[in-house]
N, C-alpha and C positions, 0 to 999 in steps of 0.2 A: 760695344763690344761687350762680350760674358766673358769673364776670366777665371780660369780654373787653375790653380798652381798644384803642383804633382811634385813627387818626393826627388827624383832625377830624370836624366833624359830617357831611360827604359821607362820609367812608368808614363812619360809621355807619349812615347811609341805606342805601347800599349793602350791607352786609353785612345787614343787616335783610330788605331786598328778598329776598337769596341766599336767606335761610333760609322766607321766606314761599313765594319761587316753590318751593323744593324738596319744601315740605308741598303744595300745591296740585298739584303731578307724581305727588307719591305717593300723596294722597288726593284723588283732582277733585272729590268732593262735601265738602271740607274747609268747616268753621265757623268764623268768624273773627270776630273782636272787633277792632272800630277804635277807635283815638282820633284826636282830631281839634285837637290841639294844633299848634305850630308844628314842634314837633321829629320826626314822622314822615314831614313832607312829602316829605322827599327819598327815602325808602324808597317812598312811591307814588308819585314820579314815575319810579324806576324800575322798580316795577312795572308802570306803564303803557307804558314802552318794551321792557318784556318779553313785554308782551302783544302788542305790536305786530310782535314775533318770534315768536309763536306761541305764549304761554303762555295756556293755556284756562281761563277764569273763568267759563266758561256755567252750571256747575252747584256754584259755591260761593255760601255762604250767610254774609251778614254783620249783625252786629249793632253799631250803634252804641253808646259807651261812655257818652256822658253828652250834656246840654245845657242850654243856659241856659233858665231860667223866663221865658216872655214873651217870647221872640223866634220870630217866624215862620221856618219852614223856608228861605225865601227870603233872611231876614236875612243882610247880608255876613257878619256876625260869630257865625253861629250855627253849632254842629257840625254840623247837618244839609247846609247847604250846602257847607261845607270839603269833607265825604266824598263828597259828590256830583261836585263839580267837580273835584277831585283824584285822585280813583278811581274811585267806582264809574259814572258816566256814561262813564268814559275807557277801561274794561277790560270793558264791556256785561256787567253784571252785571243780573241780571233784576230789574226792580223789585219782583216778588213776595219775592224773595229780599234785599232791602235792609229789614232792619228798624231803623230809625233814628226816636230818641227826638223826640216833638214838643213843644218847648216852648208851644205853643199849645195843648195839651189842654184840653177845656174840662168835663170830666168828674173825678171822684173822682180824684186824684193818685196816691193808695193803691194804688186797684184799677189804675190804669193801670199803675203801676211793677210790680204783680204779674202784668199780663198780660204785661211785656216779659221778665221772669224765666221764666215759664212758656213763652212761645215759643222761648226758649232750648234749656229742657231738651227740647220737643216735636221740636227739630233737632239732638236728641242731643249738645248740650252744644257748648261752644268748644273746638275744638281747641288754639286759638293766640287769646290775648288780647294785642294790642300797648297798650302802656301808654307816656305820658310822664311825668315827674316834677315836680311843683308844686316852689317854692321852700319851701313850710312842709313838704314832705313827701308832700302830698295824691297819691294816683293816681286816674283819674278825677275827680269831684270830693269824693273821700271827705276831708273835711278832719281835722283834728287834732282827736283826740275822740271819732271815730266808731264804731260797732263794727266788729270784726275778724273779725266772722263775718256781718253782716249782708247781705240781699237789695238788689236795685235799691229804692233810694228817693231822698225830697226831702229837699233839704240846703239850708241856708244857709250861705253864701260866706263866707268871711272876711274880713277886711280886708286881709289880705295877697295873697288871690287876688285879689282886685277889682283890689287896684292893680297888680299884675302884667299883668292882662290889661285894664287900660284904654286902652290904647294904640291897640287895635284895636278901640274905639268912638269915633265920630266926636263932638268936642263940637257940643252939649251933652248929648249921650247919657251917659246913665251906665250902668255894668255891671249887669247885674242882681243883687238879693241872695239868689237862691234858685236854685238847679239841681233836673235828675233826673240820678242815676248809677247804674250798677251798683254794687253794693255789694262789701265787698272780700271778702264771703264767695263774692260770684259770679265774683271775679276770680282767687279762688283754687282754684275750684271747675274751672275752664280747664284742659285737661291738660297745656300750657303755656304759661307767660307770659315776654315778651318786654318789658323794659324798657329805652327809650333815652332815655339822658342827653346832655344836649351844654351847653357854655358853661361859663364859671368861677361863674354865677349860681346853679348845682345842684351845684356840690362841697360845699357843708357839708350838704345835705339827702342826697346821694348816701350820702356816708361812716357819716351815724348810720344809714342805712336798711341798709346792708350789713355795718356792724361794729358797730354800737350794738347795745341790748336791743329785744326786740320790744314794741312798746309803739302803744296807739291814738294816743299825741300824735304821731305819725309814722306813717301808715298803711301807706307804703311797707315799712317796716319789718316787714309781716307776712309779705310776699314769702320771707321767711328761712325761710317754713314750708311755702312750694310745693315740691313734689318735681320740677319743672322747671322753676325760674324762670332765666333767662339777662340779663343785664345786657350791653348793649353801649353802651359809654360812650367820649367823646372825651379826649385828654389835659385839656383844662382841667377837665371834669368830673369828672376823675379824680384831682385833684391834689392830694385829702385823704386817700386811701384809705392806711393805715398800711401794710397788705398787698400791695402794690400789686405787689410783685416775686414773690410767693407765686401770684397770681391767673394771671401772665404764666406763671409755672412751670407750673401746673397745664395751663392752654391747649398750652402745648408739649409737655407730658409726654401728653395725651390724644390730641391732634388727630390722629394718626397710628395709633390703636388701630383696629382694626375696628368700623366702623361710627360713629366719632366724627366724624369731618370731616362728617359732614351734622349733625352735632349743634350745631359752631360756625359754620355755616354756610360750609364751607369745601369741600364737594361740590357740584357742581350736576347 
């Protein structure tokens, strides 16, 4: 993983948006995987701004990363509604190109997950997967102990995940106990993975994901095996990185080389 440390959460969002925008300009028919947590919202807001200035999403295809089981697409806490309201509807992505998971699907969930996986493959695979990081090291809803090579699947949510997400569910509503998620294998198959991490609560998980062993008990650590994974972290989230100076030095050494500015989101 290449690690880029930025000043704050807003800077993380702006840099992520610059990287997505560069991809869309270079590849107008890009296929994006979208995370729906709080961390990517600043990036989505800046992409909406860029769309207003002419960034064209009309041929872009998007896939939802995950969804709570039991939540309707219009539930305020659903990933479906978050992605629609904060990005998809605001940049005019055609409904036929927006493949979001439905937490109320009534059929066989294993078959439904397989269909989501097949749709990604039929679209040519993910050019870029945007990710957040859970406090327990999850990416998507791939919880500790998951398969590091698995496809889209049904997952039971850990207590730590449910506790973290409880504030977005008004009392007395409980956080769902299960979800649908792209698998770690699906994420690793994306041509680029972009992990956005902000805030002190994520510092321990980030340090273990980047500098610890690859282990299913910390699913984000699997990104160490990805050929093109970039971490954008703010200062608070990067506080536990032992090799922080090395990451800064790498960016400084590489960013001015031919073609590398775009890799780090420094070229518009």
